[in-house]
C-alpha positions in Angstrom: 199.8 59.6 96.2 199.4 56.7 98.6 197.1 53.7 98.4 194.4 53.6 101.0 195.6 51.3 103.8 193.9 47.9 104.0 193.3 48.2 107.8 190.8 51.1 107.2 187.7 49.3 108.6 185.4 51.5 106.5 187.4 52.0 103.3 190.5 50.1 102.2 190.4 47.5 99.5 187.4 45.8 101.3 185.5 49.1 101.1 184.7 48.8 97.4 185.0 51.8 95.1 187.8 52.7 92.7 190.5 55.2 92.3 189.4 58.4 90.7 191.0 61.8 89.8 189.3 65.0 90.7 190.2 68.6 89.8 191.9 70.4 92.6 193.4 73.9 93.0 190.3 76.1 92.6 188.5 75.3 95.8 185.4 77.4 96.5 185.6 76.9 100.3 188.3 76.2 102.8 186.7 72.9 103.6 187.1 71.9 99.9 190.7 73.2 99.9 191.4 70.9 102.9 189.9 67.9 101.1 191.9 68.7 98.0 195.1 68.9 99.9 194.4 65.6 101.6 193.5 64.1 98.2 196.8 65.1 96.8 198.6 63.6 99.7 196.7 60.4 100.2 194.1 59.1 97.7 191.1 60.1 95.5 188.4 57.5 95.3 184.7 57.0 94.7 183.1 54.5 96.9 180.3 52.0 96.6 179.9 48.3 96.0 180.4 46.9 99.5 177.7 44.5 100.7 175.3 46.6 102.7 174.9 44.2 105.6 178.6 43.5 105.9 179.2 47.2 105.8 176.8 47.6 108.7 178.6 44.9 110.6 182.0 46.4 110.0 180.9 49.8 111.1 179.2 48.6 114.2 182.4 46.7 115.2 184.4 49.9 114.7 182.3 52.0 117.1 184.2 53.3 120.0 187.4 51.5 119.1 190.3 51.6 116.7 190.6 49.8 113.3 193.5 47.8 114.9 191.0 46.3 117.3 188.0 46.0 115.1 189.6 44.5 112.0 190.5 41.2 113.8 187.0 41.1 115.3 185.5 41.4 111.8 187.8 38.7 110.4 186.9 36.3 113.3 183.2 37.0 112.9 183.3 36.3 109.1 185.3 33.1 109.7 182.9 31.8 112.2 179.5 33.0 110.8 180.2 33.8 107.2 178.9 31.8 104.2 181.6 29.1 104.6 182.1 29.3 108.3 181.5 26.2 110.6 178.8 28.0 112.5 176.9 29.0 109.4 174.8 25.8 109.3 174.8 22.1 109.4 175.9 21.3 105.9 174.2 24.2 104.1 175.7 27.5 103.2 173.8 30.5 104.5 174.3 34.2 104.4 176.0 36.2 107.2 172.7 37.9 108.2 170.8 34.6 108.6 173.7 33.1 110.5 174.0 36.0 112.9 170.3 36.2 113.5 170.5 32.7 114.9 173.8 33.2 116.8 174.2 32.6 120.5 175.0 35.9 122.2 177.9 34.6 124.4 179.5 32.9 121.5 179.3 35.9 119.2 180.5 38.2 122.0 183.6 36.0 122.5 184.2 36.0 118.8 184.3 39.8 118.5 185.9 40.5 121.9 188.9 42.3 120.4 186.5 45.1 119.3 185.6 46.2 122.8 182.0 46.7 124.1 181.5 43.2 122.7 178.5 42.3 124.8 176.6 45.3 123.5 177.8 44.9 120.0 176.8 41.2 119.9 173.3 42.1 121.1 173.1 44.8 118.4 174.3 42.5 115.6 171.9 39.7 116.5 169.0 42.2 116.7 169.9 43.9 113.4 170.4 40.6 111.6 167.0 39.4 112.7 165.3 42.6 111.6 167.0 42.5 108.2 166.0 38.9 107.6 162.5 39.6 108.7 161.9 42.8 106.7 164.1 42.2 103.6 164.1 38.5 103.4 167.9 38.3 103.4 171.0 40.4 103.1 170.5 40.6 99.4 167.2 42.3 99.8 168.7 44.7 102.3 171.5 45.4 99.8 169.0 46.2 97.1 167.1 48.5 99.4 170.2 50.5 100.2 171.3 50.8 96.6 168.0 51.5 94.9 165.8 53.5 97.3 165.9 57.2 98.0 169.0 58.0 100.2 166.9 60.1 102.6 164.5 57.2 103.1 167.4 54.8 103.5 169.1 57.0 106.1 165.8 57.4 108.0 165.3 53.7 108.0 168.8 52.9 109.2 168.5 55.5 112.0 165.3 53.8 113.1 167.3 50.6 113.8 168.4 50.5 117.4 172.2 50.6 117.6 172.6 52.5 114.3 173.7 56.1 114.7 174.3 58.8 112.0 177.9 57.8 111.3 177.0 54.2 110.8 174.1 55.1 108.6 176.2 57.4 106.5 178.9 54.7 106.1 176.3 52.3 104.7 175.1 55.0 102.3 178.6 55.8 101.2 180.4 52.4 101.0 177.5 50.2 100.1 175.1 52.6 98.4 177.8 54.6 96.6 176.0 57.8 97.4 178.0 61.0 96.6 177.6 63.9 98.9 177.7 61.8 102.1 180.5 62.7 104.5 180.4 60.4 107.6 181.6 62.1 110.8 183.6 60.0 113.2 185.7 61.2 116.2 188.6 62.1 113.9 186.5 64.1 111.5 184.6 65.8 114.4 187.9 66.8 116.1 189.8 67.9 113.0 187.2 70.0 111.3 186.5 72.0 114.4 190.2 72.4 115.1 190.8 73.6 111.5 187.9 76.1 111.9 185.9 74.8 109.0 183.1 73.9 111.4 182.0 75.8 114.5 184.0 74.8 117.7 180.9 73.7 119.5 179.3 71.8 116.6 178.1 68.3 117.4 178.6 65.5 114.9 175.5 66.3 112.9 176.4 70.0 112.7 179.8 69.0 111.4 178.3 66.7 108.8 175.9 69.4 107.6 178.7 71.9 107.3 181.0 69.6 105.4 178.3 68.3 103.0 177.4 72.0 102.3 181.0 73.1 101.6 182.6 70.1 100.0 181.5 69.0 96.4 179.5 65.8 96.5 182.0 63.8 94.5 184.8 64.6 97.0 182.9 63.8 100.2 183.7 60.1 100.3 187.5 60.3 100.0 187.3 63.4 102.2 186.0 61.2 105.0 188.6 58.4 104.7 191.5 60.8 104.1 190.6 63.0 107.0 190.7 59.9 109.2 194.2 59.0 107.9 195.3 62.6 108.6 194.0 62.3 112.1 196.0 59.2 112.7 199.3 60.6 111.2 199.2 64.3 112.1 196.2 65.7 113.9 196.0 63.4 116.9 193.8 64.3 119.9 196.6 64.8 122.4 199.5 66.1 120.3 198.8 67.5 116.9 201.8 67.8 114.6 201.6 71.6 114.6 203.2 71.6 118.0 206.4 70.6 116.3 206.3 73.6 114.1 204.6 74.8 110.9 206.6 72.5 108.6 205.4 69.4 110.5 201.8 69.7 109.4 200.7 69.7 105.7 197.5 71.6 106.6 199.2 74.3 108.7 198.3 77.2 106.4 194.7 76.1 106.2 194.2 75.6 109.9 193.0 78.0 112.7 194.3 75.6 115.3 191.3 76.1 117.6 192.1 74.8 121.0 195.8 74.4 120.3 198.3 76.7 122.0 201.6 76.4 120.2 203.5 78.5 122.8 202.8 76.4 125.9 202.0 73.2 123.8 198.6 72.7 125.4 195.6 71.2 123.6 192.0 71.4 124.6 188.8 70.5 122.8 187.8 73.3 120.4 184.5 73.8 122.3 186.4 74.3 125.5 188.6 76.9 123.8 185.6 78.8 122.5 184.0 78.8 126.0 187.3 80.2 127.5 187.3 83.0 125.0 183.8 84.2 125.9 
């Protein structure tokens, strides 16, 4: 079993949590069987313990870009605006949220430029930092809210923040709040679960989340999320999934419906488009 790669912007060693072993081999659903197979190949972990505001920052930086691009942006942001960074304050050490709330837009945008959409993300980070400082006093207060309040209330509050979508909210609940039963859905998870056939081909991100959280045991949802992302990077890519190289090339071949994948002519379409063509 592999260690979770450090460059995983959501998980990795910076994502908190700890290695855990779960019982596999008696899956009640195909979605659970998929997660079990990935857990045997990659890692089994429970998550939680990441600072809630930094988790929010990391996930926003990862929106619409790869970890390869967002990780350097995160590191540059922390270096410049973190507790010990030169932009934190004049001689005093302040938290990241307070520092970002007072940041100049253009300076922050330049700092995170490797993440893409940097002007929009800089605006979002400054606005969120200001709201968190105003409503929770500091990042510590926000962290306490995420960890101690009802997860449904936390999710609703996060979704009320402009710039925070379902995946970002769910990542905060999982990696900071340590909530089991939360399966964040990014582009990899959305593509793969529909291609596998464990979610309807025309399901949107929220439909996929609901299907996975219903069919995967709560304690397996967290590593199911991170391991599915890794599987998408290594095997089930958007343009050329490994199954096009034969059944032996994909470790999930026997569990997959390959919706939208034509192995004969080696064509690949979105599962929703494949479903429309069959009607």
